[in-house]
DSSP file (Angstrom, degrees, kcal/mol; ACC not computed):
  #  RESIDUE AA STRUCTURE BP1 BP2  ACC     N-H-->O    O-->H-N    N-H-->O    O-->H-N    TCO  KAPPA ALPHA  PHI   PSI    X-CA   Y-CA   Z-CA
    1    1 A M              0   0    0      0, 0.0     2,-0.5     0, 0.0     0, 0.0   0.000 360.0 360.0 360.0 131.3  -30.9  187.0   64.1
    2    2 A H        -     0   0    0      2,-0.0     0, 0.0     3,-0.0     0, 0.0  -0.784 360.0-133.5 -95.8 133.9  -30.1  183.4   63.5
    3    3 A L    >   -     0   0    0     -2,-0.5     3,-1.8     1,-0.1     4,-0.5  -0.594  22.6-118.5 -81.1 147.0  -31.6  181.7   60.4
    4    4 A P  T 3  S+     0   0    0      0, 0.0     3,-0.4     0, 0.0     4,-0.3   0.771 111.7  50.3 -60.0 -26.6  -33.1  178.3   61.1
    5    5 A W  T 3> S+     0   0    0      1,-0.2     4,-1.8     2,-0.1     3,-0.2   0.493  83.6  89.9 -93.0  -2.6  -30.7  176.5   58.7
    6    6 A E  H <> S+     0   0    0     -3,-1.8     4,-2.4     1,-0.2     5,-0.2   0.899  84.9  55.1 -59.2 -40.2  -27.6  178.0   60.2
    7    7 A G  H  > S+     0   0    0     -4,-0.5     4,-2.3    -3,-0.4    -1,-0.2   0.870 105.9  51.9 -60.7 -37.1  -27.3  175.1   62.7
    8    8 A F  H  > S+     0   0    0     -4,-0.3     4,-2.5    -3,-0.2    -1,-0.2   0.892 108.8  50.9 -66.4 -38.9  -27.4  172.6   59.9
    9    9 A G  H  X S+     0   0    0     -4,-1.8     4,-2.5     2,-0.2    -2,-0.2   0.922 112.2  45.3 -64.9 -44.6  -24.6  174.4   58.1
   10   10 A Y  H  X S+     0   0    0     -4,-2.4     4,-2.7     2,-0.2     5,-0.3   0.891 112.3  52.1 -66.7 -38.4  -22.4  174.4   61.1
   11   11 A T  H  X S+     0   0    0     -4,-2.3     4,-2.7    -5,-0.2     5,-0.2   0.938 111.7  46.2 -61.3 -46.0  -23.2  170.8   61.8
   12   12 A A  H  X S+     0   0    0     -4,-2.5     4,-2.9     2,-0.2     5,-0.3   0.912 112.4  51.3 -62.9 -42.6  -22.2  169.9   58.3
   13   13 A L  H  X S+     0   0    0     -4,-2.5     4,-2.2     1,-0.2    -2,-0.2   0.945 114.4  41.9 -60.5 -49.1  -19.0  171.9   58.5
   14   14 A F  H  X S+     0   0    0     -4,-2.7     4,-2.5     2,-0.2    -2,-0.2   0.900 116.3  49.2 -66.8 -40.5  -17.9  170.3   61.7
   15   15 A A  H  X S+     0   0    0     -4,-2.7     4,-2.5    -5,-0.3    -2,-0.2   0.934 113.5  44.8 -66.0 -46.2  -18.9  166.8   60.6
   16   16 A L  H  X S+     0   0    0     -4,-2.9     4,-2.4     2,-0.2    -1,-0.2   0.887 113.9  50.5 -66.4 -37.6  -17.2  167.0   57.2
   17   17 A T  H  X S+     0   0    0     -4,-2.2     4,-2.8    -5,-0.3    -1,-0.2   0.925 110.6  50.1 -63.1 -43.9  -14.1  168.5   58.9
   18   18 A G  H  X S+     0   0    0     -4,-2.5     4,-2.5     2,-0.2    -2,-0.2   0.908 110.7  48.6 -61.6 -43.0  -14.1  165.7   61.4
   19   19 A L  H  X S+     0   0    0     -4,-2.5     4,-2.4     2,-0.2    -1,-0.2   0.915 112.6  48.6 -63.1 -42.6  -14.4  163.1   58.7
   20   20 A A  H  X S+     0   0    0     -4,-2.4     4,-2.8     1,-0.2     5,-0.2   0.924 112.5  47.8 -63.9 -43.9  -11.5  164.7   56.7
   21   21 A L  H  X S+     0   0    0     -4,-2.8     4,-2.8     1,-0.2    -2,-0.2   0.889 111.4  51.1 -64.3 -38.3   -9.3  164.9   59.8
   22   22 A M  H  X S+     0   0    0     -4,-2.5     4,-2.1    -5,-0.2    -1,-0.2   0.923 112.5  46.1 -64.0 -43.5  -10.1  161.3   60.7
   23   23 A F  H  X S+     0   0    0     -4,-2.4     4,-2.3     2,-0.2    -2,-0.2   0.936 115.6  44.8 -65.2 -47.5   -9.2  160.1   57.2
   24   24 A V  H  X S+     0   0    0     -4,-2.8     4,-2.6     1,-0.2     5,-0.2   0.906 111.5  54.5 -64.0 -40.7   -6.0  162.2   57.1
   25   25 A G  H  X S+     0   0    0     -4,-2.8     4,-2.3    -5,-0.2    -1,-0.2   0.892 109.3  47.5 -59.0 -40.1   -5.1  161.1   60.6
   26   26 A L  H  X S+     0   0    0     -4,-2.1     4,-2.5     2,-0.2    -1,-0.2   0.894 110.6  51.3 -69.1 -39.6   -5.4  157.4   59.5
   27   27 A L  H  X S+     0   0    0     -4,-2.3     4,-1.5     2,-0.2    -2,-0.2   0.908 111.5  47.4 -63.0 -40.8   -3.3  158.1   56.4
   28   28 A V  H  X S+     0   0    0     -4,-2.6     4,-2.0     2,-0.2    -2,-0.2   0.915 110.8  51.6 -65.9 -42.0   -0.6  159.7   58.6
   29   29 A F  H  X S+     0   0    0     -4,-2.3     4,-1.7     1,-0.2    -2,-0.2   0.910 108.1  52.2 -60.3 -41.4   -0.8  156.8   61.0
   30   30 A D  H  < S+     0   0    0     -4,-2.5    -1,-0.2     1,-0.2    -2,-0.2   0.851 110.9  49.3 -60.0 -34.7   -0.4  154.4   58.1
   31   31 A W  H  < S+     0   0    0     -4,-1.5    -2,-0.2     1,-0.2    -1,-0.2   0.825 112.4  45.4 -75.3 -33.1    2.7  156.4   57.1
   32   32 A I  H  < S+     0   0    0     -4,-2.0    -2,-0.2    -5,-0.1    -1,-0.2   0.665  94.9  81.7 -93.2 -15.5    4.4  156.4   60.6
   33   33 A V  S  < S-     0   0    0     -4,-1.7     4,-0.1     2,-0.2     0, 0.0  -0.611  88.3-117.9 -84.4 153.8    3.9  152.7   61.6
   34   34 A P  S    S+     0   0    0      0, 0.0     2,-0.3     0, 0.0    -1,-0.1   0.218  93.7  50.5 -80.4  19.4    6.5  150.3   60.1
   35   35 A F  S    S-     0   0    0     -5,-0.2     2,-0.8    72,-0.0    -2,-0.2  -0.945  93.3 -98.9-145.2 165.5    3.9  148.3   58.2
   36   36 A K     >  -     0   0    0     -2,-0.3     4,-2.5     1,-0.2     5,-0.2  -0.792  26.8-159.5 -94.9 111.5    1.1  149.2   55.8
   37   37 A L  H  > S+     0   0    0     -2,-0.8     4,-2.4     1,-0.2     5,-0.2   0.925  89.3  44.8 -55.0 -52.6   -2.2  149.2   57.6
   38   38 A F  H  > S+     0   0    0      1,-0.2     4,-2.4     2,-0.2    -1,-0.2   0.859 113.3  50.0 -67.8 -35.8   -4.5  148.8   54.6
   39   39 A Q  H  > S+     0   0    0      2,-0.2     4,-1.8     1,-0.2    -1,-0.2   0.907 111.4  49.4 -66.8 -40.9   -2.4  146.0   53.1
   40   40 A E  H  <>S+     0   0    0     -4,-2.5     5,-2.8     2,-0.2     4,-0.2   0.908 112.8  46.9 -64.0 -42.2   -2.3  144.1   56.4
   41   41 A I  H ><5S+     0   0    0     -4,-2.4     3,-1.6    -5,-0.2    -2,-0.2   0.923 110.9  51.5 -66.3 -43.1   -6.1  144.5   56.7
   42   42 A E  H 3<5S+     0   0    0     -4,-2.4    -1,-0.2     1,-0.3    -2,-0.2   0.836 106.3  55.5 -62.4 -31.7   -6.7  143.4   53.1
   43   43 A A  T 3<5S-     0   0    0     -4,-1.8    -1,-0.3    -5,-0.1    -2,-0.2   0.485 125.7-103.1 -79.7  -2.3   -4.5  140.3   53.8
   44   44 A G  T < 5 +     0   0    0     -3,-1.6     2,-1.2     1,-0.2    -3,-0.2   0.636  62.7 159.8  94.1  14.8   -6.7  139.4   56.7
   45   45 A N     >< -     0   0    0     -5,-2.8     4,-1.7     1,-0.2    -1,-0.2  -0.589  16.9-174.3 -75.3  99.6   -4.6  140.5   59.6
   46   46 A E  H  > S+     0   0    0     -2,-1.2     4,-2.6     1,-0.2     5,-0.2   0.808  78.2  62.5 -66.9 -30.3   -7.2  140.9   62.4
   47   47 A A  H  > S+     0   0    0      1,-0.2     4,-2.1     2,-0.2    -1,-0.2   0.939 106.9  43.3 -60.6 -46.6   -4.7  142.3   64.8
   48   48 A V  H  > S+     0   0    0     59,-0.3     4,-2.8     2,-0.2     5,-0.2   0.867 111.0  56.7 -67.3 -35.8   -4.1  145.3   62.6
   49   49 A G  H  X S+     0   0    0     -4,-1.7     4,-2.3     2,-0.2    -2,-0.2   0.919 108.6  46.2 -59.9 -43.8   -7.9  145.5   62.0
   50   50 A W  H  X S+     0   0    0     -4,-2.6     4,-2.4     2,-0.2    -2,-0.2   0.892 112.1  51.5 -65.6 -39.7   -8.5  145.8   65.8
   51   51 A M  H  X S+     0   0    0     -4,-2.1     4,-2.5     2,-0.2    -2,-0.2   0.938 111.3  46.3 -63.4 -46.2   -5.7  148.4   66.1
   52   52 A V  H  X S+     0   0    0     -4,-2.8     4,-2.6     1,-0.2    -1,-0.2   0.895 111.0  53.2 -63.8 -39.6   -7.2  150.5   63.3
   53   53 A A  H  X S+     0   0    0     -4,-2.3     4,-2.5    -5,-0.2    -1,-0.2   0.922 110.0  48.1 -60.7 -43.2  -10.7  150.2   64.8
   54   54 A G  H  X S+     0   0    0     -4,-2.4     4,-2.8     2,-0.2    -2,-0.2   0.904 110.7  51.1 -63.1 -42.0   -9.3  151.4   68.2
   55   55 A F  H  X S+     0   0    0     -4,-2.5     4,-2.8     1,-0.2    -2,-0.2   0.917 111.5  47.8 -61.1 -43.2   -7.5  154.3   66.5
   56   56 A L  H  X S+     0   0    0     -4,-2.6     4,-2.5     2,-0.2    -2,-0.2   0.903 112.9  47.3 -67.0 -41.2  -10.8  155.3   64.7
   57   57 A V  H  X S+     0   0    0     -4,-2.5     4,-2.5     2,-0.2     5,-0.2   0.950 114.7  47.2 -63.0 -47.7  -12.9  155.1   67.9
   58   58 A S  H  X S+     0   0    0     -4,-2.8     4,-2.5     1,-0.2    -2,-0.2   0.923 113.1  48.1 -59.1 -45.7  -10.2  157.1   69.8
   59   59 A T  H  X S+     0   0    0     -4,-2.8     4,-3.1    -5,-0.2     5,-0.2   0.895 110.7  51.8 -64.0 -40.2  -10.0  159.7   67.1
   60   60 A G  H  X S+     0   0    0     -4,-2.5     4,-2.5     2,-0.2    -1,-0.2   0.910 110.7  47.4 -62.4 -42.5  -13.8  160.0   66.9
   61   61 A V  H  X S+     0   0    0     -4,-2.5     4,-2.1     2,-0.2     5,-0.2   0.928 114.7  47.0 -63.4 -45.1  -14.0  160.5   70.7
   62   62 A V  H  X S+     0   0    0     -4,-2.5     4,-2.5    -5,-0.2    -2,-0.2   0.928 113.8  47.1 -63.3 -46.2  -11.3  163.1   70.5
   63   63 A L  H  X S+     0   0    0     -4,-3.1     4,-2.4     1,-0.2     5,-0.3   0.911 109.8  54.2 -63.5 -41.9  -12.8  164.9   67.5
   64   64 A G  H  X S+     0   0    0     -4,-2.5     4,-2.3    -5,-0.2    -1,-0.2   0.924 114.1  40.2 -58.9 -45.7  -16.3  164.9   69.1
   65   65 A D  H  X S+     0   0    0     -4,-2.1     4,-2.2     2,-0.2    -1,-0.2   0.844 110.9  57.7 -74.3 -32.3  -15.0  166.6   72.3
   66   66 A A  H  < S+     0   0    0     -4,-2.5    -2,-0.2    -5,-0.2    -1,-0.2   0.920 115.9  36.2 -62.0 -41.6  -12.7  168.9   70.4
   67   67 A F  H >< S+     0   0    0     -4,-2.4     3,-0.8    -5,-0.2    -2,-0.2   0.856 115.3  54.4 -79.8 -35.3  -15.6  170.3   68.5
   68   68 A R  H 3< S+     0   0    0     -4,-2.3    -2,-0.2    -5,-0.3    -3,-0.2   0.864 111.9  44.4 -66.0 -35.6  -18.1  170.1   71.3
   69   69 A N  T 3< S+     0   0    0     -4,-2.2     2,-0.4    -5,-0.1    -1,-0.2   0.380 111.0  58.4 -92.7   4.3  -15.9  172.1   73.7
   70   70 A N    <   -     0   0    0     -3,-0.8    -1,-0.1    -4,-0.2     6,-0.1  -0.958  55.3-170.7-137.5 117.2  -15.0  174.8   71.1
   71   71 A S  S    S+     0   0    0     -2,-0.4     2,-0.4     4,-0.1    -1,-0.1   0.759  71.2  80.4 -79.4 -23.5  -17.6  176.9   69.3
   72   72 A A  S  > S-     0   0    0      1,-0.1     4,-2.4     2,-0.0     5,-0.2  -0.699  77.7-139.8 -85.1 133.8  -15.1  178.4   66.9
   73   73 A W  H  > S+     0   0    0     -2,-0.4     4,-2.6     1,-0.2     5,-0.2   0.903 102.0  52.1 -58.3 -44.4  -14.2  176.1   64.0
   74   74 A T  H  > S+     0   0    0      1,-0.2     4,-2.3     2,-0.2    -1,-0.2   0.883 109.6  49.1 -64.3 -38.4  -10.5  177.0   64.1
   75   75 A D  H  > S+     0   0    0      2,-0.2     4,-2.5     1,-0.2     5,-0.2   0.925 111.3  50.2 -65.2 -43.2  -10.3  176.2   67.8
   76   76 A G  H  X S+     0   0    0     -4,-2.4     4,-2.3     1,-0.2    -2,-0.2   0.914 111.9  47.3 -60.2 -43.8  -12.1  172.9   67.3
   77   77 A V  H  X S+     0   0    0     -4,-2.6     4,-2.7     2,-0.2     5,-0.2   0.909 110.7  52.6 -65.0 -41.8   -9.7  171.9   64.4
   78   78 A S  H  X S+     0   0    0     -4,-2.3     4,-2.2     1,-0.2    -2,-0.2   0.932 113.2  42.9 -60.5 -46.6   -6.7  172.9   66.5
   79   79 A Y  H  X S+     0   0    0     -4,-2.5     4,-2.6     2,-0.2    -1,-0.2   0.866 112.6  54.1 -68.2 -35.2   -7.7  170.7   69.4
   80   80 A A  H  X S+     0   0    0     -4,-2.3     4,-2.3    -5,-0.2    -2,-0.2   0.935 110.0  46.0 -63.6 -45.7   -8.7  167.9   67.1
   81   81 A V  H  X S+     0   0    0     -4,-2.7     4,-2.5     2,-0.2    -2,-0.2   0.916 112.2  51.7 -63.1 -42.9   -5.2  167.9   65.5
   82   82 A L  H  X S+     0   0    0     -4,-2.2     4,-2.3    -5,-0.2    -2,-0.2   0.923 109.9  50.3 -58.0 -44.1   -3.6  168.1   68.9
   83   83 A G  H  X S+     0   0    0     -4,-2.6     4,-1.7     2,-0.2    -2,-0.2   0.888 109.8  49.1 -63.0 -40.5   -5.7  165.1   70.0
   84   84 A I  H  X S+     0   0    0     -4,-2.3     4,-2.0     2,-0.2    -1,-0.2   0.918 111.1  50.2 -65.7 -42.7   -4.7  163.1   66.9
   85   85 A L  H  X S+     0   0    0     -4,-2.5     4,-2.5     1,-0.2    -2,-0.2   0.887 108.5  52.6 -61.9 -38.4   -1.0  163.9   67.5
   86   86 A L  H  X S+     0   0    0     -4,-2.3     4,-2.8     2,-0.2    -1,-0.2   0.830 104.6  56.6 -67.1 -31.4   -1.5  162.8   71.2
   87   87 A N  H  X S+     0   0    0     -4,-1.7     4,-2.2     2,-0.2    -2,-0.2   0.943 109.2  45.6 -60.9 -47.7   -2.9  159.5   69.9
   88   88 A Y  H  X S+     0   0    0     -4,-2.0     4,-2.4     1,-0.2     5,-0.2   0.936 113.7  49.5 -59.8 -46.3    0.3  158.9   67.9
   89   89 A L  H  X S+     0   0    0     -4,-2.5     4,-2.6     1,-0.2    -2,-0.2   0.909 109.8  51.3 -60.4 -43.4    2.4  159.9   70.9
   90   90 A G  H  X S+     0   0    0     -4,-2.8     4,-2.3     2,-0.2    -1,-0.2   0.898 109.2  50.6 -61.0 -41.6    0.5  157.5   73.1
   91   91 A Y  H  X S+     0   0    0     -4,-2.2     4,-2.0     1,-0.2    -2,-0.2   0.942 115.6  41.1 -61.4 -48.5    1.0  154.6   70.8
   92   92 A Y  H  X S+     0   0    0     -4,-2.4     4,-2.2     2,-0.2    -2,-0.2   0.802 111.4  56.3 -74.5 -27.6    4.7  155.2   70.5
   93   93 A L  H  X S+     0   0    0     -4,-2.6     4,-2.6    -5,-0.2    -1,-0.2   0.920 108.8  47.8 -64.5 -43.4    5.0  155.9   74.2
   94   94 A W  H  X S+     0   0    0     -4,-2.3     4,-1.1     1,-0.2    -2,-0.2   0.915 111.4  50.6 -61.9 -42.9    3.4  152.5   74.9
   95   95 A E  H  < S+     0   0    0     -4,-2.0     3,-0.3     1,-0.2    -1,-0.2   0.902 113.5  45.6 -60.6 -41.9    5.8  150.9   72.4
   96   96 A W  H  < S+     0   0    0     -4,-2.2    -2,-0.2     1,-0.2    -1,-0.2   0.870 110.5  52.4 -70.6 -38.5    8.8  152.6   74.1
   97   97 A L  H  < S+     0   0    0     -4,-2.6    -1,-0.2     1,-0.3    -2,-0.2   0.649 110.6  49.4 -75.3 -14.5    7.6  151.7   77.7
   98   98 A T    ><  +     0   0    0     -4,-1.1     3,-1.5    -3,-0.3    -1,-0.3  -0.579  63.9 161.3-121.8  68.6    7.3  148.0   76.8
   99   99 A P  T 3  S+     0   0    0      0, 0.0     3,-0.2     0, 0.0    -1,-0.1   0.756  75.8  52.3 -65.4 -24.0   10.6  147.2   75.0
  100  100 A R  T 3  S+     0   0    0      1,-0.2     2,-0.4    -3,-0.1    -2,-0.0   0.592 110.8  50.9 -84.7  -9.2   10.2  143.4   75.5
  101  101 A W  S <  S-     0   0    0     -3,-1.5     2,-0.6    -6,-0.2    -1,-0.2  -0.836  77.4-161.6-132.3  93.3    6.7  143.5   74.0
  102  102 A S     >  -     0   0    0     -2,-0.4     4,-2.4    -3,-0.2     5,-0.2  -0.645  11.0-163.9 -84.0 118.5    6.7  145.2   70.6
  103  103 A L  H  > S+     0   0    0     -2,-0.6     4,-2.5     2,-0.2     5,-0.2   0.948  94.3  49.5 -60.3 -47.8    3.3  146.3   69.5
  104  104 A N  H  > S+     0   0    0      1,-0.2     4,-2.0     2,-0.2    -1,-0.2   0.916 112.1  47.3 -60.1 -44.3    4.6  146.8   65.9
  105  105 A G  H  > S+     0   0    0      1,-0.2     4,-1.2     2,-0.2    -1,-0.2   0.920 113.3  47.4 -63.7 -44.1    6.2  143.3   65.9
  106  106 A A  H  X>S+     0   0    0     -4,-2.4     5,-2.2     1,-0.2     4,-0.6   0.849 109.0  56.2 -66.6 -33.6    3.1  141.6   67.3
  107  107 A M  H ><5S+     0   0    0     -4,-2.5     3,-1.2     1,-0.2   -59,-0.3   0.933 106.3  48.3 -64.0 -45.1    0.9  143.4   64.8
  108  108 A T  H 3<5S+     0   0    0     -4,-2.0    -1,-0.2     1,-0.3    -2,-0.2   0.776 109.3  54.3 -68.8 -23.6    2.8  142.2   61.8
  109  109 A K  H 3<5S-     0   0    0     -4,-1.2    -1,-0.3    -5,-0.2    -2,-0.2   0.572 114.9-119.6 -83.0  -9.2    2.7  138.6   63.2
  110  110 A G  T <<5 +     0   0    0     -3,-1.2     2,-0.9    -4,-0.6    -3,-0.2   0.775  43.9 175.4  81.1  26.7   -1.1  139.0   63.4
  111  111 A S     >< -     0   0    0     -5,-2.2     4,-2.2     1,-0.2    -1,-0.2  -0.541  14.5-166.3 -70.6 105.3   -1.5  138.5   67.2
  112  112 A K  H  > S+     0   0    0     -2,-0.9     4,-2.5     1,-0.2     5,-0.2   0.863  86.2  57.8 -61.5 -35.6   -5.2  139.1   67.7
  113  113 A A  H  > S+     0   0    0      1,-0.2     4,-2.2     2,-0.2    -1,-0.2   0.910 108.6  45.2 -61.6 -42.3   -4.7  139.4   71.5
  114  114 A V  H  > S+     0   0    0      2,-0.2     4,-2.8     1,-0.2    -1,-0.2   0.877 110.2  55.3 -69.5 -36.5   -2.3  142.2   70.9
  115  115 A G  H  X S+     0   0    0     -4,-2.2     4,-2.1     2,-0.2    -2,-0.2   0.916 109.7  46.1 -60.0 -43.0   -4.6  143.8   68.4
  116  116 A L  H  X S+     0   0    0     -4,-2.5     4,-2.2     2,-0.2    -2,-0.2   0.895 112.2  50.6 -66.4 -39.8   -7.4  143.7   71.1
  117  117 A A  H  X S+     0   0    0     -4,-2.2     4,-2.3     1,-0.2    -2,-0.2   0.908 110.4  50.0 -62.8 -40.6   -5.0  145.2   73.7
  118  118 A C  H  X S+     0   0    0     -4,-2.8     4,-2.6     2,-0.2    -2,-0.2   0.878 106.4  55.4 -66.0 -37.6   -4.1  147.9   71.2
  119  119 A F  H  X S+     0   0    0     -4,-2.1     4,-2.4     1,-0.2    -1,-0.2   0.940 110.0  46.7 -56.1 -47.6   -7.8  148.6   70.6
  120  120 A G  H  X S+     0   0    0     -4,-2.2     4,-2.6     2,-0.2    -2,-0.2   0.879 109.3  53.9 -63.6 -39.2   -8.1  149.1   74.4
  121  121 A I  H  X S+     0   0    0     -4,-2.3     4,-2.6     1,-0.2    -1,-0.2   0.936 111.0  46.0 -60.1 -46.4   -5.0  151.3   74.5
  122  122 A F  H  X S+     0   0    0     -4,-2.6     4,-2.8     2,-0.2    -2,-0.2   0.906 111.7  50.2 -66.2 -41.1   -6.4  153.6   71.9
  123  123 A V  H  X S+     0   0    0     -4,-2.4     4,-2.2     2,-0.2    -1,-0.2   0.932 112.6  47.9 -62.7 -43.3   -9.9  153.8   73.5
  124  124 A A  H  X S+     0   0    0     -4,-2.6     4,-2.5     1,-0.2    -2,-0.2   0.917 111.3  51.0 -62.3 -42.3   -8.3  154.6   76.8
  125  125 A L  H  X S+     0   0    0     -4,-2.6     4,-3.1     1,-0.2     5,-0.3   0.929 109.4  50.8 -59.3 -45.6   -6.1  157.3   75.1
  126  126 A G  H  X S+     0   0    0     -4,-2.8     4,-2.6     1,-0.2     5,-0.2   0.905 111.6  47.0 -60.2 -42.7   -9.2  158.8   73.4
  127  127 A L  H  X S+     0   0    0     -4,-2.2     4,-1.9     2,-0.2    -1,-0.2   0.892 114.6  46.8 -67.0 -40.0  -11.0  159.0   76.7
  128  128 A I  H  X S+     0   0    0     -4,-2.5     4,-1.6     2,-0.2    -2,-0.2   0.939 115.1  45.5 -66.9 -46.7   -8.0  160.5   78.5
  129  129 A I  H  X S+     0   0    0     -4,-3.1     4,-0.9     1,-0.2     3,-0.2   0.933 114.4  47.4 -63.9 -46.4   -7.3  163.1   75.7
  130  130 A S  H >X S+     0   0    0     -4,-2.6     4,-0.7    -5,-0.3     3,-0.5   0.870 109.4  54.8 -66.2 -33.7  -11.0  164.1   75.4
  131  131 A G  H >< S+     0   0    0     -4,-1.9     3,-0.5     1,-0.2    -1,-0.2   0.835 103.1  56.3 -65.3 -31.3  -11.3  164.4   79.2
  132  132 A A  H 3< S+     0   0    0     -4,-1.6    -1,-0.2     1,-0.2    -2,-0.2   0.748  99.5  61.8 -71.2 -22.1   -8.3  166.8   79.1
  133  133 A F  H <<        0   0    0     -4,-0.9    -1,-0.2    -3,-0.5    -2,-0.2   0.785 360.0 360.0 -73.1 -27.0  -10.2  169.0   76.6
  134  134 A S    <<        0   0    0     -4,-0.7    -1,-0.2    -3,-0.5    -2,-0.2   0.500 360.0 360.0 -87.9 360.0  -13.1  169.7   79.0
């Protein structure tokens, strides 16, 4: 027999876990890029702001599908972590495949156009990764 409030508890568990994973994922991303995300945003670098926004949207899409497609909390967390790692891999794969056009270099220069392109890259990555989960 299911108690009426069990659904609320599971919703809270998955939501809080997702928020924690998103926050940790962003901190790790800040650690692995060659510039400081939060310092760049605080200094007014809109390109980095767009990139971080894209990362957060992508991560949210990935987390949503990881939890939606897995009823067990541990499975959802495992797929969510995999999705975040694939986001990092996608970013660096793009950086590697475009050696004449450095995302990292353009970000530190504040190129808003590259920031918007990076936003799009992350959204596309999130959709591709979440589609692979289903």
